[in-house]
C-alpha positions as CSV (number, residue, x, y, z in Angstrom):
1,M,7.6,18.4,-15.5
2,G,9.6,15.3,-14.6
3,R,9.3,11.8,-16.2
4,K,6.7,9.3,-14.9
5,F,7.9,6.0,-13.4
6,S,6.0,3.0,-12.2
7,F,6.4,-0.4,-10.5
8,E,4.4,-3.5,-10.0
9,V,4.5,-6.3,-7.4
10,N,2.5,-9.5,-7.7
11,R,1.9,-12.2,-5.1
12,T,-0.3,-15.2,-4.6
13,S,-1.9,-16.1,-1.3
14,T,-3.9,-19.0,0.0
15,A,-6.0,-16.6,2.0
16,P,-9.2,-15.2,0.5
17,P,-9.2,-11.7,-1.1
18,E,-11.2,-10.2,1.8
19,A,-8.4,-11.3,4.3
20,L,-5.7,-9.4,2.4
21,F,-7.9,-6.4,1.6
22,E,-9.1,-5.9,5.2
23,R,-5.5,-5.7,6.4
24,E,-4.2,-3.5,3.7
25,A,-7.1,-1.0,3.5
26,D,-7.5,-0.6,7.3
27,G,-5.0,2.0,8.5
28,P,-4.6,1.0,12.2
29,R,-4.1,-2.7,11.2
30,W,-0.8,-1.9,9.5
31,A,0.8,-1.9,13.0
32,E,-0.3,-5.5,13.4
33,W,1.5,-6.8,10.4
34,G,3.9,-4.1,9.1
35,K,6.6,-4.3,11.8
36,P,9.4,-3.4,12.1
37,L,8.9,-0.5,9.6
38,I,5.3,0.3,10.7
39,V,5.0,0.6,14.5
40,Q,2.4,3.3,14.6
41,A,-0.7,3.2,12.4
42,R,-3.9,5.2,12.8
43,W,-6.6,7.1,11.0
44,K,-5.8,10.8,10.5
45,R,-9.2,11.1,8.8
46,P,-11.6,8.3,9.6
47,G,-11.9,5.4,7.3
48,P,-11.9,3.1,5.5
49,G,-13.3,4.5,2.3
50,V,-12.8,7.3,-0.1
51,G,-11.4,10.4,1.7
52,A,-9.9,8.4,4.5
53,V,-6.4,9.3,5.5
54,R,-4.2,6.7,7.2
55,E,-1.0,7.6,9.0
56,V,1.6,4.9,9.2
57,G,5.3,4.6,10.2
58,L,7.5,5.2,13.1
59,W,7.6,8.6,14.7
60,P,8.9,11.0,13.6
61,V,8.5,9.6,10.1
62,L,4.8,9.1,9.5
63,I,3.5,8.8,6.0
64,R,0.0,10.0,5.3
65,E,-2.0,8.2,2.5
66,E,-5.4,9.3,1.3
67,T,-7.9,6.8,-0.2
68,V,-9.1,8.0,-3.6
69,E,-10.8,4.8,-4.8
70,Y,-12.3,2.0,-2.7
71,E,-14.1,-1.2,-3.7
72,P,-14.5,-3.2,-0.5
73,G,-12.8,-6.6,-0.7
74,R,-11.2,-5.9,-4.0
75,K,-9.5,-2.6,-4.8
76,H,-7.8,0.2,-2.8
77,V,-6.2,3.2,-4.5
78,Y,-4.3,5.8,-2.5
79,T,-2.1,8.8,-2.9
80,F,0.3,10.5,-0.5
81,F,-1.5,13.2,1.5
82,G,0.2,16.5,2.4
83,A,3.8,17.4,1.9
84,N,5.9,14.7,0.4
85,P,9.1,14.6,-1.7
86,I,7.6,12.0,-4.1
87,K,5.4,13.9,-6.6
88,D,2.1,12.5,-7.9
89,Y,2.4,9.2,-6.1
90,R,-0.5,6.9,-6.7
91,A,-0.7,3.3,-5.6
92,E,-3.3,0.6,-6.4
93,V,-3.9,-2.6,-4.5
94,V,-6.1,-5.2,-6.2
95,C,-7.1,-8.5,-4.7
96,T,-8.4,-11.0,-7.2
97,P,-9.8,-14.4,-6.2
98,T,-8.1,-17.5,-7.6
99,T,-9.9,-20.7,-8.6
100,D,-8.6,-22.4,-5.5
101,G,-10.1,-19.9,-3.0
102,G,-6.9,-17.9,-2.6
103,T,-5.9,-14.5,-3.9
104,H,-3.7,-12.9,-6.6
105,L,-2.4,-9.6,-5.1
106,R,-1.3,-6.9,-7.5
107,W,0.2,-3.8,-6.0
108,T,1.3,-1.1,-8.4
109,G,2.6,2.5,-8.0
110,S,3.4,5.4,-10.1
111,F,5.0,8.8,-9.5
112,T,6.6,11.8,-11.2
113,E,10.4,11.9,-10.9
114,P,11.0,14.4,-8.0
115,V,14.5,15.4,-9.2
116,K,15.9,14.9,-12.7
117,G,17.7,11.5,-12.9
118,S,16.3,10.3,-9.6
119,G,13.3,8.3,-11.0
120,P,15.0,4.9,-11.4
121,I,16.4,4.9,-7.9
122,V,13.1,6.1,-6.3
123,A,11.2,3.4,-8.3
124,A,13.5,0.7,-7.2
125,G,13.3,1.8,-3.6
126,L,9.5,2.0,-3.6
127,E,9.3,-1.4,-5.3
128,R,11.5,-2.9,-2.6
129,V,9.3,-1.5,0.1
130,I,6.1,-2.6,-1.5
131,R,7.6,-6.1,-2.1
132,L,8.4,-6.2,1.6
133,F,5.0,-5.1,2.7
134,S,3.1,-7.3,0.3
135,G,5.0,-10.3,1.7
136,K,4.2,-9.4,5.2
137,L,0.6,-8.8,4.2
138,V,0.3,-12.2,2.6
139,K,1.9,-13.9,5.6
140,A,-0.4,-12.2,8.1
141,A,-3.5,-13.0,6.1
142,E,-2.6,-16.6,5.8
143,K,-1.9,-16.9,9.5
144,G,-5.1,-15.0,10.4
145,R,-3.4,-12.2,12.1
């Protein structure tokens, strides 16, 4: 079995937690704020909530993510659904209210190294992608999109 790797991205937003959570946990809404990487977004299995599967990306590259934990307005945990080269991927998005009415966003991920020696590169790539998406998410929530 390969080594475990993880990453963490933190952001602060002036938007309330619900505004960020609604956009991140709702599969179809990714197409509103995730461009240019996310052009297509839909429910593969209806959601939101535990067991929902969202499909996001740009055809022919669509990533399927299954919700495994769901606390409305606060926490969304998902894993990759179906065939995927990244083993045991698990991501957690937590929206915590700040004292000024905004949000502290914490987006973490972990996975098992798919090929020996690939872990640091995969972790860096995933962290960059989540950093990009979290920035887009914050911006969209603050603008009300």
